[in-house]
C-alpha positions in Angstrom: 0.0 0.0 0.0 3.0 2.3 0.5 3.4 2.5 -3.3 -0.1 3.7 -3.9 -1.0 7.4 -3.4 -1.3 10.9 -4.7 1.8 12.8 -5.7 1.7 16.4 -4.4 5.0 18.3 -5.2 7.8 16.0 -4.1 5.7 14.0 -1.5 3.5 11.0 -2.0 0.3 10.9 0.1 -0.8 7.4 1.1 -2.9 5.8 3.8 0.4 5.2 5.6 1.2 8.9 5.7 -2.2 10.5 6.5 -2.8 11.7 10.1 -4.3 9.1 12.3 -7.3 11.4 13.1 -8.1 11.7 9.4 -7.8 7.9 9.0 -10.1 7.2 11.9 -12.7 9.7 10.4 -12.5 7.9 7.0 -12.7 4.4 8.6 -15.8 5.4 10.6 -17.7 5.7 7.3 -17.1 2.1 6.4 -19.2 -0.9 7.3 -18.0 -3.4 9.9 -16.8 -6.0 7.3 -14.6 -3.4 5.6 -13.3 -2.1 8.9 -12.2 -5.6 9.9 -10.4 -6.0 6.6 -8.7 -2.6 7.0 -7.4 -3.6 10.4 -5.5 -6.5 8.9 -3.7 -4.6 6.2 -0.8 -3.1 8.2 0.5 -2.6 11.7 -0.2 1.1 11.5 -3.8 0.7 10.3 -4.3 -2.0 13.0 -3.1 0.5 15.6 -5.5 3.1 14.4 -8.5 0.8 14.5 -7.5 -0.5 18.0 -7.0 3.0 19.5 -9.8 3.6 22.0 -9.4 7.4 21.7 -9.9 7.3 18.0 -12.5 4.5 18.0 -13.5 4.3 14.3 -15.9 1.4 15.3 -18.4 3.6 17.1 -20.3 5.0 14.1 -20.6 1.7 12.1 -21.9 0.0 15.3 -24.5 2.8 15.9 -25.6 2.7 12.3 -26.4 -1.0 12.8 -28.2 -0.4 16.0 -30.3 2.6 15.0 -31.3 1.7 11.4 -34.4 -0.4 10.9 -32.6 -3.3 9.1 -30.9 -6.6 10.0 -27.6 -6.3 11.8 -24.4 -7.0 9.9 -23.1 -10.5 10.4 -19.8 -9.1 11.7 -21.6 -7.6 14.7 -22.7 -11.0 16.0 -19.3 -12.1 17.1 -17.5 -8.7 17.3 -16.5 -9.3 20.9 -13.9 -12.0 19.9 -11.9 -9.3 18.1 -9.4 -7.8 20.6 -8.9 -4.7 18.4 -12.4 -3.4 19.1 -12.4 -1.1 22.1 -14.4 -2.4 25.0 -16.4 0.8 25.4 -18.3 0.0 22.2 -20.0 -2.8 24.1 -21.6 -0.4 26.5 -23.6 1.0 23.6 -24.3 -2.4 22.0 -25.7 -3.7 25.3 -27.7 -0.5 25.7 -29.3 -0.3 22.2 -29.2 -3.8 20.6 -32.4 -5.9 20.5 -33.0 -8.4 23.3 -33.2 -11.4 20.9 -29.8 -10.4 19.4 -28.1 -10.2 22.8 -29.8 -13.3 24.2 -29.6 -15.7 21.3 -27.4 -14.5 18.5 -24.4 -12.5 19.8 -21.2 -13.5 21.6 -21.0 -11.4 24.7 -17.8 -9.8 25.9 -16.0 -10.1 29.2 -16.8 -6.8 31.0 -16.1 -5.5 34.5 -18.8 -5.5 37.0 -18.9 -1.7 36.9 -19.4 -1.8 33.1 -22.3 -4.3 33.4 -23.8 -2.0 36.1 -23.5 1.0 33.6 -25.2 -1.1 30.9 -28.1 -1.9 33.3 -28.5 1.7 34.4 -28.5 2.9 30.8 -31.0 0.3 29.5 -33.5 -0.2 32.2 -35.6 1.9 34.6 -34.0 2.4 38.0 -36.9 0.7 39.8 -36.0 -2.6 38.2 -32.9 -2.9 40.4 -35.2 -4.7 42.8 -34.5 -7.8 40.8 -30.8 -7.8 41.6 -31.2 -9.7 44.9 -27.4 -10.2 45.4 -26.7 -11.4 41.9 -23.9 -10.1 39.8 -24.7 -7.1 37.5 -24.1 -9.4 34.4 -26.6 -12.0 35.7 -29.1 -9.3 36.6 -28.8 -7.6 33.2 -29.4 -10.8 31.3 -32.2 -12.0 33.6 -34.1 -8.7 33.1 -33.4 -8.7 29.4 -34.9 -12.2 29.1 -38.0 -11.2 31.1 -38.5 -8.2 28.8 -38.2 -10.4 25.7 -40.5 -13.1 27.2 -43.2 -10.7 28.5 -43.3 -8.7 25.3 -44.2 -11.8 23.4 -46.6 -13.6 25.9 -49.2 -12.9 28.5 -47.0 -14.4 31.3 -46.9 -12.3 34.5 -45.3 -14.8 36.9 -42.3 -12.6 37.5 -44.5 -9.6 38.5 -47.9 -10.2 40.1 -48.6 -6.5 40.6 -48.0 -3.6 38.2 -47.4 -0.2 39.7 -48.4 3.1 38.0 -48.4 6.8 38.8 -51.3 9.2 38.9 -50.7 13.0 38.9 -53.6 14.7 40.8 -54.8 18.1 40.0 -54.2 19.2 43.6 -50.4 18.8 43.1 -50.0 15.4 44.8 -49.0 12.1 43.2 -50.3 8.6 44.0 -48.2 5.4 43.4 -50.8 2.7 42.8 -50.8 -0.9 41.7 -53.1 -3.4 40.0 -53.0 -7.1 39.3 -50.6 -7.7 36.4 -52.7 -10.4 34.7 -55.7 -8.2 34.2 -53.8 -4.8 34.0 -55.6 -2.6 31.5 -54.7 1.1 31.6 -57.7 2.1 29.5 -60.1 0.4 32.0 -58.3 1.8 35.0 -58.4 5.3 33.6 -62.0 4.9 32.6 -62.8 4.4 36.3 -60.8 7.5 37.1 -62.9 9.5 34.7 -66.1 8.1 36.3 -64.9 9.4 39.7 -64.2 12.8 38.3 -67.3 13.2 36.1 -65.2 13.2 33.0 -66.5 10.0 31.3 -68.1 12.0 28.5 -64.7 13.2 27.3 -62.4 11.0 25.2 -59.2 9.6 26.7 -56.0 11.2 25.4 -52.9 9.0 25.1 -49.4 10.5 24.7 -46.0 8.8 24.2 -43.9 10.7 26.7 -40.6 8.8 26.2 -39.4 5.7 24.3 -36.6 3.6 25.8 -35.1 0.5 24.2 -37.6 -1.9 25.7 -40.4 0.2 27.0 -42.4 3.3 26.2 -43.8 5.6 28.9 -47.4 6.5 28.2 -49.6 9.2 29.7 -53.4 8.9 29.8 -55.5 12.0 30.5 -58.4 14.2 29.5 -58.4 17.6 27.8 -61.3 20.1 27.9 -62.2 23.8 27.9 -62.8 24.1 31.6 -65.3 26.6 33.0 -63.3 26.9 36.2 -59.6 26.6 36.9 -60.4 24.2 39.8 -60.4 21.2 37.5 -57.2 22.1 35.6 -54.2 19.8 36.2 -51.1 22.1 35.9 -48.7 19.3 36.7 -50.0 17.2 33.8 -49.0 20.0 31.3 -45.7 20.5 33.0 -44.8 16.8 32.8 -45.7 16.5 29.1 -44.4 19.8 28.0 -41.5 20.9 30.3 -41.7 24.6 31.1 -39.4 26.7 28.9 -39.3 24.2 26.1 -42.3 25.5 24.2 -41.9 26.4 20.5 -39.7 27.8 18.9 -37.0 26.7 21.4 -37.8 23.0 21.3 -34.4 21.7 20.0 -32.2 24.3 21.7 -30.2 23.3 24.8 -31.5 24.9 28.0 -29.5 25.4 31.2 -32.6 24.2 33.0 -32.6 20.7 31.4 -30.0 18.0 30.6 -30.4 15.2 28.2 -31.5 12.0 29.8 -28.7 9.5 29.9 -29.7 6.9 32.5 -31.8 5.3 31.2 -30.8 6.2 27.7 -33.7 7.1 25.3 -34.0 5.3 22.0 -32.9 7.3 18.9 -36.5 8.5 18.4 -36.2 10.5 21.7 -32.5 11.0 21.9 -32.8 14.7 22.9 -35.3 14.1 25.6 -36.6 16.1 27.4 -35.9 18.5 24.5 -37.6 17.8 21.2 -36.1 15.2 18.9 -36.7 15.7 15.2 -37.4 12.8 12.9 -41.1 12.0 13.6 -40.7 9.7 16.7 -41.1 12.5 19.3 -44.7 13.6 18.8 -45.3 15.5 22.0 -45.4 18.8 20.0 -47.1 17.3 17.0 -50.0 19.6 15.8 -52.5 16.8 16.7 -51.0 16.4 20.2 -50.7 20.1 21.2 -53.5 21.9 23.0 -55.5 24.6 21.3 -56.2 28.0 22.9 -58.2 27.6 26.1 -57.8 23.8 26.2 -56.3 22.3 29.3 -55.6 19.0 30.9 -58.2 18.3 33.5 -58.6 15.7 36.2 -55.9 13.1 36.9 -53.1 12.0 34.6 -52.1 8.3 34.6 -48.5 7.4 33.7 -47.6 3.8 32.9 -45.0 1.7 31.1 -45.7 -0.4 28.1 -43.4 -3.2 26.9 -42.7 -3.5 23.2 -40.4 -5.8 21.1 -37.3 -3.8 20.2 -35.6 -5.3 17.2 -34.1 -4.0 13.9 -37.5 -4.2 12.3 -39.4 -3.3 15.5 -42.5 -1.4 16.1 -42.3 2.3 16.9 -44.8 4.8 18.0 -44.4 6.9 14.8 -47.8 8.0 13.5 -49.8 6.1 16.2 -52.2 7.9 18.5 -54.7 6.9 21.1 -55.9 3.4 21.4 -53.8 2.3 18.4 -50.9 2.1 20.9 -52.7 -0.7 22.6 -53.4 -2.7 19.5 -52.1 -6.2 18.8 -50.9 -8.9 21.2 -47.3 -7.6 21.2 -48.3 -4.2 22.6 -50.6 -5.2 25.4 -48.0 -5.9 28.1 -47.1 -3.5 30.8 -44.4 -3.2 33.6 -44.2 -1.3 36.8 -43.5 2.4 36.9 -42.7 3.8 40.3 -42.3 7.3 41.9 -38.5 6.7 41.7 -38.7 6.1 37.9 -40.9 9.2 37.5 -38.4 11.5 39.2 -35.6 10.1 37.0 -37.3 10.8 33.7 -38.9 14.1 34.9 -36.6 15.6 37.6 -38.1 19.1 37.0 -41.3 17.8 38.6 -39.8 17.2 42.0 -40.3 20.8 43.1 -43.8 20.9 41.6 -45.1 17.8 43.4 -46.5 18.6 46.8 -46.7 15.1 48.2 -46.1 11.5 47.1 -48.7 9.0 48.4 -48.1 5.3 48.3 -51.5 3.8 47.7 -55.0 5.2 47.5 -56.2 8.4 49.2 -55.2 12.0 49.7 -52.4 11.3 52.1 -54.2 13.0 55.0 -53.6 11.5 58.4 
């Protein structure tokens, strides 16, 4: 390869003479198969591909994980190649589909702290209850299998009760639970509407956030209230963080930081800010409120499991009860007060009281 290049003046420019930073930038545009071949051509090129600070593997790996297509075959056993920096496996374990990690890939040998980071980036914090003294690797794989299994069946043996959150219009929050086998958010929220004399109004469903294995849904009611007593200010603040209204949706704000643990899917990568591309529909014209329209009554927040795979289902273009259609999208998991504060930390100062169970918390 040293004889092939461009002649510029008295110097010959080849792959061997280019700066390593430029080489890494070029290599990052290749697919994984080509990058593996490049790493075998010379000692210098191997050193460039193996350098963890340059890391030309990251972009090809993320392209595999984020595009809706089958993974490259080279990704399946990438862990056996010592030239691939270990930090790439943090993102693979965070974003790859459960079926790929469980049944198709060769997993790497990572430190316990790295497995813990993978767990925190992929799953809700409330799910650490399943650790029970096990190693982080064992816990990660166990939860991943439960997610894969539950998203494809009606089995609820691992979680008999499903927790959910209700934002009340008086500023308090209730953490409630219902039997997992018969858990139906639409039926539960219908009962809430009956109690608040809102049954005549249609149920509004919003996708607040989409992670790799779950989507966080909010069920509420909008109306033109005659009195402010029925308005739920916290419902609006949760769905549309204050200060992020148009036209500053995509601009960084000192009041908000991008969510990293758990890490949103690529459709909500800027959360809580707006993510362009069609997946984040919180500010879609059909989802925003018209003049004089407010959220009234309680707002229910729950977590829906869904199969995340290269050809997986996304919430793009789906509204209302369509999100509950099909056997693969009727399974739910627990969502606790702890989970709520992690995905919406700006709400902590707005909530007056957290009540575990029914009632108003008055003793």
